[in-house]
N, C-alpha and C positions, 0 to 999 in steps of 0.2 A: 545584465543591465543593458548591454548594447542591443540585444534582440528586442527587449521591451521598448527601448527608445525608437528603434527602426520601425517597429509595428505601429507605435503611436504616430511617428512621422509619416507613415503610409496611410494614415486615417483609418486604421483598423479599429474595430471595437474590441478592446483588450480587457481581459480579466487576469490578474496575477495570482499565482499560487506559490507559496514558499514554505519550506519545511525547516524547522529547527530540531536538529538531532541531539543537541546538548552534549556534543562530544568535545567541544572546545570552550574554554572560558570566554572566548570572544564571539561565540555564536550569536549572542543577543544583538551584537553590533550589526551583523548581517541583516537581521530583520529590521533594525532601525533604518538602515540604508534603503531597503526596499520600501518600507513604510513611507519614508520621506519622498521617494520618487512617486509612489502611488498618490500621495496627497498633492504633490505638485501638479500632476497631470489628471487628477480627479478619477483615478482608476480604482475599481473594486480590488481588494487584496484579501486573500484567504490564507491565513497562517496556521500551520499544524505543528504540533509538538510530538516528537517521537523519542521516547525514553527507553534506554536499555534494550535495544533490539538484540535478541539472542541469536547465536550461531554466526553464519557468514554475514558480517555487518554490511559489507558493500552490497551484497545481493538483497538483503532484507531492506536496506535503505532505499535501493532502487525500486523494489516492489512497493514500498510504502508510498514514495512520492508519486509513482505512476497511479497507484490506487486513488490517492487523494486528488490528483489531477483529473482522473476519470470521474470521480464523484462530483467535483465542481463543474466539469464540462456537462455532465448530465443535468445538474441543477440549473445552470444558466442557459442550457440548450445551445451549446457552442457548435460551431461548424467544424473546427479543427483544434487539435492540441499541438502547440509548437514547443520545441526544446532547442537550446542554444549550443548543441554539439557543434564543434568546429573542426578544422582540418587536422589539428593535433590530436583530437579525440579519435578522428577517423583513422589516422595512422597508428595510434596507440592500440585501437581495437584490432587492426590488421596484424600487428606484431604479436599481440596477445593470442590471436587465433592461431598464428603459426607456432607459437611456443606451446600451445595446448594441443596442437595437431588437430584442430577442428576442421570439419568438412561442411562449411556453411553453404547456403544458396547465394550468399553475397559476402564478399570480403570487406571488412571495415564496417561502417555504419550506413544503413540504407537512408537515402534522402527522404523517402516516405514509407510508412508501414501502417499497421492498424493497432489500435488499442481498443479492443472490443468493437463497438460500432463507430468509433471515431478515427478519422485519418490522423496519423501522427506525423508531423512535418518537421524536418530539420533543415532550415533554409541557409544555414551558415557554414556548411561543410567545405565550401571552397575558400573560406577565410581562415587564416591562422589565428592562434590566440593573440599573437602580437598585433595582428591587424585589428582585432577587437579592442585591445587595450588602447591602440592609437585612436580608434573611433571614439572611445569614451573620453579620452583626453581632448580630442578635437571639439567635442560637444559639451565639455565640462560636466560629464556624468560621473558621479561618485560610484566607485566599484570596490569590491573586496577581493583580496587574494586569500584563498584558503591555505594557510600555512601547513596544515596537516598533509596536503598533497606532496610535500617535500620529504615526508617521513617514509623510509623504505620498509613499511610494515605490511604492505599489500603488493602482490605481483604487479598490479597495474601501476602502482606508484614507482616501482623499480623501472618499468618500461617507460614511464613518463620522464623519469630522470635521464634515461638513456636517450630519449628524443631531444631533451634539452641540450645534451652534449653533442648531438649530431650537427654536421655542417648542413647548409642549405642544399648542397649538391647531393648529400646522402639522403636527405628527406625526399628530394625530387626523384631519386632513383627508386626509393621504396614506393612512392606514389605511382610511378610508372609501372612497377611490378604489380601493385595492387590493381590498377586499371586493366592491365593485361589479363590478370587472373579473373577479374569480373567479366571481361569480354568472352573468355573461354567458357565461363559458367553460363553466360547468356546464350551462347551457341548450344550448350548442352540442354538448357531449359527449353529452347525452341524445339529440339529433337524430342523431348519428353512430351511437349504440348501436342505434337502430331499424333501421339498415341493415347491421348486423353479424349474420350468420346462422351456422349450423353449417358452411355452405359457405365462409364468409369474407365478403369485400366484393366486390360486383360491380364490375368495371372500368367498365362503361358508366355506372354511377351516380356513381362517384367522379370521373369525367371531367367531370361537370356542375358540380363545385365549383371555386372559385378555387384558385390554386396555394397560397395561404396556408391555405385550408381543407383542401386535400389533405394538406398537411404535418401539420396538427393531427390530422386523422383517422387518418393512418398512425401518428403518435406515440401516439395514444390506443389504437389497436389493438395496437401493440407493447407499450405499458405494461401492458395486460391480461395479457401473457405475461411480465412482469418484465424486459422489455428497456427499460432506462431511457434510455440514451444513443442519440440519433439526430441527427446533425448535419444542418444545412441542405444541405450539399453532398451528403451520402449520400442524403438524401431526394430531392433534385433528380435524382440519378442514377437512383434507382428509378422516379420518376415518368416519366422519359424513356423507360423501357422498358415502360410500361403496354400498348403495342400488341403486345408480344411474346407468343407463345403459351406460352413456357416460359422463365422467367427467375427467378433467385434472387439474393438479396443478404444478407449476414450482418449482423445487428444483435444483438450479444451479449446473451443466450445463445441466440438463435433465428435462423432464416432467415425472411425475408419473401420470398414468391415469387408470381409471376404464372403462372397455369396455366389455360389454356383459358377465359379471360374472367373469372377470379376471382383475388382477392388472398387468399393463405392464409398461415398460420403453419406452419413446419416446425421441430420440435424435434429437434436432432441426438441420435442414440442413442449410448450408450457404445461404445468400441472393442470389436470382437468377434473373438476368436481363441481358441476353446475346443476342446481335444482330448479326445475320449472314447474309452475302451477297451472299452466294452460297451454293449449296447442299454439296460441298466438305468441305467447312468451317464448316457447320452444323455437318457433320458426324465425323469431326476430333476433336470436342470439348471433353475435358476430363470431363465426368459427373459422375465419380466414387463416388464423394461426395453425389450425388443425387440418387445413386443406380439405374441407368437407362442407358441402352445402346441405343444411338441414331441411331446406324447403323442397328438396328433390327426393327425400327418402320415401319409400313405399311401405308405409306402416299405418294400420288403422288404430288410432288411439281412442280409448274409452274414458269416460269421466272417472271411473274407479282407478285408472292407472296413475292419476296425478295425486301428489307431485311425482314427476319422473326425474331421474338423475342421469346426467351425462358424465361418464367417467371412463377410465381405462380398464381394460379386461384384467381379471385376476385369474391365477392358475385354477381355482376351483369353480369358476363360472361355468354354468351349463345353460343351454337353451332348448326349449321344447321343439322336437321334430315329429315326424309322422309316428315313429315308434320310439317312445321313451324320450330321454333328454341327453344331449350330446355336449361334451366339453368344448368350450370355445377355443381353447388352446389346441385341442386335437384338430379342429377345423383349420386353424391357422397353420399348423404343421403340414396338413394335407395340401394346403395351397402354397406350400413352400415359402411362407412369409418369413423373412429373416428374424432370428430370435430377438434381436434388439428392437425390431419394429413391433413385435408382439407385446412388448411392455408398454407401448403407447398406442394400443389399438382401441378405438372408441366403441363403447357399447352404451345402450340405454337400459336403465333399470327402472321398473315401475314401483309404485308405492308398497307393493308386497315383496319387494326385494327380488323380483324375478327378472331375468334378462329377457327383454322383449324385442331387442333389435341389436344386430352386430353389423358394423360397417363392412360392406362388401359381401356379406352373407345374406342379410335381409332380416325380415321379422320372423318371429316364432309362428307356430301353427295358428294360434288364436288371433294374432294381430296382422296376418297377411292380408293383402288386398288382391284384387284381380288384375291390378296393373303391375306389369313386370318391367324392370329396367331394360 
């Protein structure tokens, strides 16, 4: 409630998102408080209901609310998504990380990160919960205390209670340790950055690091490409395959791959299945997402070829060469194209279901022109 008021007071264009998990008999009152605030300040409010989330409730609840925030942000074309995590949450996360022996890139809660294409901002991390309560009282803002946070049924709740019992001096000591740890991590990240080139990360170099440093380096590399989640087990599996000449593993929303002595990032391209009924229609397709310009291809199209279909290569695809027909995947293998990239390699198929053009290879014998790239 404090963050919402601060945003309005700063003349930001605000859209509110609230979730009712129906875990408490009083949860409907929370929504009423937010609705009253939204009405008073003429703000759009999106309310979502989440019933019976199975498994790890806290994790499922977090995923649910972030997913809904993302959907609303996309719908309203927002610039950023803001959450009201505060200093107590920051310390709580730090103590939880220590308890679980986590090896993060940042201790506590990062002030900014990414939620897919949106920047996720936490502007209140330097304010305590008590500071925010005081702010609400000062500005006569109605707020709600979630009484379930006092129940020691989750590890975070136990840590939250421990923080409440700490003196201000103890909290400041933890904050000092947290900041020192993040300073050391920042120094480590800078050393990693000096080894990340346009080629990627050299396998020979990363193998000189300890396993813990390898994990952190890979997380740092992935984080630069908005891949936030990378479990220890997944990273162990990837590190186990560093000796392979061609290996890939998915870390949403990108692939991390080993190829010919380098660790690289591969961003999946959108699904491709486009049918064109004329050469003009073909050349006017916006293929920016596929990093390919159809106006520059060297291929002679005949009326009988249309409609042609742009799609990705399939394992059984073949193209006519001087003698016989050659598998497209065999050509990709000869050119040492990484396996993951072969799955999204563009070809053009004519009306008779024949492959007449392969990106990078060119046209078949019938459709070749005298112009060469």
